[in-house]
N, C-alpha and C positions, 0 to 999 in steps of 0.2 A: 320538489325533489332536492335533497341535500347535495351540494357540489363539494367534492373533495379537492382541497388544495394542499400540495405537498411542499413543505419548507424544511430543509435539512436541519438536524440537530447535531450534526458532526462538528467537532471542535474547530476545524478549519473554517467551515461555513459560519459558525458563531463568531469567530474572530473577525470575519469579514462583514458582520452585521446581520446574520440570519435571525437572531432573536428580535431585533428591532423591526425587521421586515415582517415577521410573523405577527407582531403586535400591530403594525400598521395595517396589515391585511384584515385582521379581526375588527379593528376600529372602523375601517372604511366599509366593510361589509355590513356592520351594524348600522352605520349612517344610512346606507342604501337599502336597508331592510332585506338583505340577501341571506338565504339559508346556506351557510357553508360549514364545512368541517375541515379544520386545519390538522393535517397529519404531519407529525414531525418524524420524517424518515431519515435514513442515513444519507451519506453523500454518494453520488455516482463516481466521484473522483475526478471531475473536470474542474479543477480548482480555479482556472482563469475565468470560469463562468459563475463562480460562487459569489453571493448566495444565488443558487439556481432554483427557481420556483417552478413547480410543475402543476398542471391541471389535467383533468381527465375529460376527454370529449369523445363520445361514441366508443369508449373502451380503449382509446389511444391516449398515451401521456404526451402532453405538449410542454416543452421547456421554454422558460424565459430567464435570461440572465446576462450579465450579473445585475441583480435587482437591488436597489437601495430604497429606503423608506419613501423618499421623494418621488419614486417612480410609481408607487402603488395606485394613486388616484388615476393616473393616466392608463394604467393597465386595466382597471375596472371600466374606464371610459371606452376602451377598445374591446371590452367583452372577453378579457383573457380567461375568465373563469369557465368559459365554454370554448376556449381555443381560438379566440379572436386574434387578428393580426396586430402586431405592435413592433416597433423597431428592436425591442429586446427579444423578440421571438426567435427561438432556435429551431422551430419546427418540431416534428415528432422526435421525442427524446432518443428512441432507439435508432433513428436515422442520422443522428449527429455523427459525422465521419469518425471521430475519435472513439466513439462507442461502437459503431457498426463494425469496425475492424477488429474488435477484441473477441477473444474466446473466453467467455466468463463461465467458469465452473465454480471456483471458490467464492467469487463475488457475484454469483448469479442473482442473489436477492438484495444485495447491498444497494441502498438508494431506492429500492422499490417498495419494501414493506415497512410497516411500523415495527421497529425493533423490539417493542414490548408486547407484541401480539403473537402469541403462540398459534392462534388460528391463522393469521397471515402467513406465518412460517410454514404451517402444514399445507395450506392452499397452494403455496409455491414450491412444493416438493420436499419440505422438511420432514424429518423423522422417519423417512422411508429406510434410510441406512440403518438406523438404530433398531427399527422393527425387524429387519432381516438379521441383524447381529444377535438379538436376544434368542433367536432360534438356532444359532450356530454354536458349535463347540469353540472354545478359545483357540485351539490349534487351527481351525478352519478360518477364523477371522485373521489370524496372523499370516496364514498361507495366502489369503486373498490380498492382503496389503503387500506381502512380499512379491507376488506375481505382478502387481500393478506397477512396480518399479519406483514407487514413491521414495524420494530421498529428502532428508532434512532440509527445510527451506531457510534455515537460519545461519548456516556457516559452511562447513566443508561438504555438505551434501551426502552425509552418511545414510545408507539404506535403512529406512524405517523398519521394515519387516525383520531385518537381522537384529536390530536393537530390541524390538519387542520380543522376539523369540528367545533372546538371551535372558530377559526378565522372566518370561514365562517358564523357562526351564530352571531358573534359580529357585532352590528350595527355601521357603520362608513362610512364617505364619502371618505376615503382613507385607503387602506390596503397595507401591504408590505410583500415581501419575503426577508429574510436575510439568506444568505448562509455562514455558519461558516467554513471558510477554514484556520483558524488560527491554523495550525497543529503543536502544540508545544510539544506534547509528545515525549519523547525519544523513539527511535526505530520505529518511524512511518513515512511513506512517501507515503501512498496510495493516499491521496488527491493530492499531488504534481504530482504523476504519471498520474492521470486522467487529471489534468489541462494541463500538458505538452503533454500527449499522445493522449487524446481523449476529447478535450474541448467541443465539440458540444453535447456530452451526458449530460454534466452538464448544458449547456445552455438549452437543451431540457427539462431536468428535472425541471429546475427553471421555464420555461415557462408553463409547465403543472401545476406546483404548483400554479402559478399565476392565471391561468384559474380556478383552483379548488376552490380557496378561494376568488376570486374577487380582487386580487391585480394587479395593473397595473405597479408596479415598484419593481425591485429587486436589491439587493446589494450583491456582493460577497466580503466578508471581508477576506483578507489574509495578510501575513506577509512580511515585507521588505526583509527577508532572502530568499525569493522566486522570484528573479528578472526574471528568465526565465519563470516561470509559469505566472507571471503577464504580461509579454510581449506577450506570446502566447495567454493567455485568452483575452487580449485587442484586439489583431488582430482577434481572432475568433468571438468576439462580433460584430466587424465591419462587418465581412463577413456575419454573421447571420442576421444582421440588413439590409444589402443590399439585401439579398435573401428573405426578408419578414418573416424570422423565428422570428424576434423581431420587435417591432414597434407598430404603431397605429392599424395595421390590420394583426394580426398574421395568416400567411398562408391563407389570404383572408377570415378570419372568422368574421371580423368586431369587434373583441375583441382585446384589447390592452394589451401588456406587453413589457416592456423594462428593461434593467439592466445596471449596471455599476460596475466597479471593484474599490474597496477601499483598500488601503494599510495601515496596522497598523505598529506600531514601534517595534513589537516583544515582547510585554508583555505577559507572560504565562497566566495571569489571564484573558486576553481578549479572551481566549478560552471559558470562562464562558459567557453564552448568554447575561446576563444583562450588564456585563462589556463591551462586544463587542458592544452592542447597544449604550452605552455611548460614546465609541470611535467613532462609526459611526456618532454620532451627534456632534463630535468635542470636546467632553468633556474628562475629565480625565477618564481613564479606571478603574473604581472602581465598585464594586458590588452594585446592587440595592436590596433593601429588597423586598421579595415577600410574599404575593400578593401586587399589582396586577401582574398577569402573563403577559409575553410579548404577549401572544395570545390575551389578552384583551387590554393592554396598553404597546406597545413595542416601535418601532422606532417613535420618535416625538410624543409619546403618542397614537399612532394608533395601531390597531390590527396587529400583525406581526407573521408570521410563521418563526421560527428560526430552520433551519435544517442544518446538516453538509453535506459535499460533497458526502460521500458515500451513505447517505440516498437519496439525490436528484438524484444522478446518477443511483439509482436503480429504480426510478419511470418509465422511458421510457419503460423498459422491462415489467413492470407490465401492463402498458396500452397497449402495443403491444401484449403480449402473454396471458394476462388475469390474474386475481387474483389467480385463482386456480393453474395455472402453477407455479407461484412464491411460493405460499403457500406450494406446495408439496415438496419443498426442505427444509431440516432442520429437527429438532427434537423438540418435545414438543411445547412450546410456542415461540421457536426461529425459525422463518421461513426465507427462502431464503438462500442466500450465505453471507459469511463474508470474507473480504479481510484481511487475516492474514499476518502480516509483521514480518518476522523472522530475527533478527539481533543479534548483540553482538558477543560473542566468539562462532561463529557457522561456520560450514564448508560451507553450502549452504544457504547463506543469500539472502533473496529476498521476493517477494510478492507471496502468495499462496492463490488463491481464491477457496473456497470450501463451500459446504453446511455445516451448523451447525451440529455438532455431532461427529467429530473426537476427539479421546482422545488426551490430551496434549502431552503424550509420543510419539505418532505417529508424531505429528507436529515437535517436537524437535529432537528426535533421528533418526527417519526414514526419514522424508522429509527434515529436516534441516541437517541431517547427523552427528549430534553430534557436539562436539567442534572443532574449527579450530586448537587448540593446540594439539588435540589428547588426552587430559586429560579427566577424567570423568566429566560429567555434575553434578554440585552440586545444582544449583538453576536457576530458570528463573523468571523474573519479567514480569507480564502480565498486560497491561493497562496503560503503561507510568510510569512516576516517582511517581505517587500516587497509583500505583498498588501493589498488594501483591506479595511477593516472595514465589514461590512454590518450596518445596523440591521434590526430586525424589519420595518420598513416596506418593505424591499427583499427580503424573503424569498420573494417570488413570482418572483424572477429565475430563469429557466431555466438549468440547468447545461449551457451550451455556450459555445463561444468567442465568438460574436458577441453573445450576450445579456450576457455579462460585460463585454465591451468597451463596449457601450452603457451599462452601469451604472457605468462608470469603474472597473472591476476587472479582474482577470486570474485565470484558472484555475491557471496555473503547473503544479505537480506534483500538483494536486488535493488538497491538504491543507486540511482545515477545522478550525479551532481555535475552540472554543465558550467564551463568557464569560457569566457570569450578571450580575445587576443590581448587583453590588458592584464591577464593574470601573471604574477611573478612566481615561477615554480620554485625558486630558491626559498621564498617565504613559505610556500606550501610545504616543502620538505621540512623546514624548520618547525612548522606547526605540527607536523606528524610526531616529531620528537617531543615537542612541548606537550601535546595531548597525552602521549604515553607517560610522560613524567608526572603529569597531574593525576591521571587516572590509575596509575599503578597501585596495586594493593601492597607492594613493598616486600612480598614474601621472598622473591628470588632476586639475587644480586644483578643479573643482566638487565632485568626490567626496572629495577629500582635505581641503578646507577647509570646504565647505558644511555638512556635518552637525555639525561642531564649533560653527559659528555658530548652527546650528539648536537645539542643546542650550541654548546661552546665551539664545537668544530665548525658548524655552519656559520656561526657568527664571525669566525676568522675568515672563512671563505668570502663572506659579504664584505669584510674589511680589506680584502685583497692580500691576505697573509698566506704565503705558501699555498696558493689555490690548489694546485694539482696534488700536493701532499695531503692537504686536509680533505679533499674530495676522496682520495684513496682511503684515508682513515675513517671517513663517514661510512664508506662501503664495508670496511672491516667491522665497524660497529654493528651494521645491519646483520652481517653474518653471525656475529656473536649473539645478538638478540634472537635471531631465528633459531639457532641451534641450542641456545642455553636457557631460554625462558621456559617457565613451567606451563604457561598457557599462551593462547593466541594473541593476547594483548601485546606482549613484548615480541612474540614471534612474528606477527603479521605487520608490525611497524616497519619492517624492512620493505614491504610492498610499495607504499607511497614514496618513501625516501629513494629507493633504488630506481623506481620508474621515473621519478622527477629528474634524477641525475642522468640516467642513461638516455631518456627519450627527449629531454629538453636541456641538453648540455650548454646551450648558448646562455642560459640564465645563470650559470655557475661560473662562467669564464670572465676574464677582465673587462670585456666590453660592457657587461651589465653590472659590474661591481658598484659603480657610483649610484646607479638607479636603485639597486637593492639596498644600499646603505641609507638612501633617503627614505 
């Protein structure tokens, strides 16, 4: 009987040696005359255990990790291929506390299936949402997504159903779906994990969106820094097309939808929807003034639904299980689950999917395990390089859109970057200005000039020059950027700078000037 051994093909696992581990397992099995099949699955998202190898014993997956090539012979000696005990054994994978505490809807298959097996995808519940969607009218699909309470998972949390309905109602001879997979925020990797570990859920979500708004063509826009994701997605699209999941007759419905993968050059501003659309059209990736909204005039001037990966990957579960099922997860106006990415100076970095509503403290200190250095946590940045820095005094903030807004923060793509007590918040505030200056498309004056002046102002603070006056000037610059910028790149730069100044004032005052200068 052939034994299946699962070794992740996820980019993070590969960076930590997964390819070498897979090769070592194949060689060792050959030496021992063992009949094995190596399945390259996605990652479960427990990155401190990667490469995490799994075997199947009596229908239960057993995890071992982190595994290095030198560990392989010892694993076979211990009979790991049939679940044998070994110092690297983590026990049944689903019982690992980090996984057992999660509510996995979007990531239900990630790390479990072969990402290129449509059969695996279907066996684990895939295509059920699309099969229901092809029997529904476009208005019924939009109404279902609206009732589910799904909100955009990439930025301000705009209701997906409202956006889709706007595109549906817009008169046009051609409409488009544009999936924003330009995952540029620091500390984020959920989009990449889906594209590499469960690409068919994204394809299914895009197809359902196309049926909902009357679009026959979709584009997935991602970045050149994701070569593995691009390759896997392209291969999955071909498989889906041959199986009738895409094409002129989606699942025999007589309705058409097809898609293609487009690669950008890695400009952060192309994560903004109008810059992305310009890049898709072969133009320079600069922000467009709004209105008109992309839902009215988007790709090539046609109505376009722009959604990110996590939003579209949530759609199949909504169509499969129903709007009420999805809506029952979460708190307040934040429905469903959120894929929290915990990174930085943290003990247990990885992806944690959960219903909205956990306090930030639980995510950082309990689930994340505190800092990797063992020093006290001092701050976390939530929402990427444009997100606010939260001090420990705000760690009781509930992880949902409204609570973060009230705390002068944003969830964004749900990345959490952890810092210990050695962090210099003056330097972090300066970095926010520097990041905006480098990544600005240059179209609007506040974003083009403002962060340059901001760097100069904070450098004067670091040098001890008119500290209070220059701090006040930095805050005024933040206000100008927030109110005057065309897009969120300039507008949201105020979040990290203001939070650093207001919540960590001791790093900007004379006592720390010499340390900051050094």
